[in-house]
C-alpha positions, 0 to 999 in steps of 0.5 A: 742662596742663603749661606752667611749664617751657616757654620764654616768647615774646618776641613779647608786648606788654603794654598792660594799663592803657594807654588805647587810642590813648595809647601815648606815645613820648618822645625826640622826633626823636632817638628816631624817628631811632634807630627808623628806623635800627634798622628799616633794619638789621633789616628790622623794622616801625618802628611795632612798634619804636616800640610795643615801646619804650613810652617814657612821656612826662613826666607821663603817670602814667595810662599806668603799668601798675597793680599786678598780682595774682599770678593776673594775673601767672600768666595773663600768664606762661601766655599767653607760654608758650602763644604760645611753644609755638605758635611752636615747633610751627608753625615746625617744621610750616612748615619741613617744608613748605619754608616759613618761619614768620613769628611773630605778636605777641600784645597783652594789653590792658584794656577797649579797644585801638587796633590798627595795622591793624584800628582801635579794638576793645573787650573785647566782641569777645573775642580776635581776630586782625588780619591787617593787622598780624599780631597777636593781641589779647586782654583776659585778663578773657576768661578769667574770662568763659570760666570763669564765663559759658561754664562752660569752665574750665581752662588748656587751654581758655584755650590753645585760645583762643590756638591758634584765633587763631594758626590765623587767622594761619596762614590769613593766611600761606597766603593763605586769609584773603585769598581768602575776603575776595575771595569774600565780596565777590562773594556775598550775606550768607548765603553770606558768612556760610557762608564765614566759618564755614568759615574759623573751623572751619579755625582750630579745626582748626589749633588741634587740629593745634597741640595734637596736635604740642605733646603729641607734642613736649612732653607738655603734656596732663594728665587732663581737658585735652581735655575742657576744650578741647572744652567751650570749643569747645562753649560758643562755638558760634554756636547756643549763644551765640544761644540764651543771648542770645536764646533761639532759633537763626538758622543763616543768621546763623552766622559761626563754626559750631555747637558740634557743628561746632567740636568736630568740627573741633577734635577732627579736628585734635587726632587727625590732626595733619595739615594736609592734612585741614583743608579745610573749604571743600570738606567739603560735607555733612561740614562 
């Protein structure tokens, strides 16, 4: 995947090596007043400004980031470049639809993270999007797991993971996520799971739409990249994960979709690049 010459997003928070819930802000009332003034002038969320400042308190040596290996630094650089490419594509697509794209933040963390809107989360949940604070969270160790456990190596597979989570951000901006949450409250667990599957497959579709336009605009794809992305979609299908974990599959418990479904919708978005063809909620038997 070609990404080295792309710009890097500034909407990335690096919390690797920082204990969950221990991001310290020094300076006392003076710092808080400065942040409030900045928030008033810019309209920015004061909580986000506080976190971005990340001024370490005296004696908080445990909060200093550990030394990074060249490979870790390359991964972080890749994430910033990939996020920037999603910003460019979705800004253009929203503008063409007469809308303004609100760029999300992406938080890199280690082991556990205390989110602003979705509580405490651990690496075990994998990369995720929190609609309450409009942030994507990822422990870069997941990329090692993607390669070794799920046998889906390659940078485009890693980009697909980010693009999928940005797909959830798109759903949040368009009101889809909120509507699905309301519908899930009115149905039983099995039907709620089906709605969750539709939501996840649409995020896969949006990931494909992003890849379609990123390739069209920037020519990022190299030989084998598409296969790499499809392997990732296959590896994290509910049926594949359940079979690996327990040796059998329970379709009624699916929340993300089967491997075949995830591949289908990601590929459809990749081929068409058309936002209007990603209605998984009315796909019926074609889901």
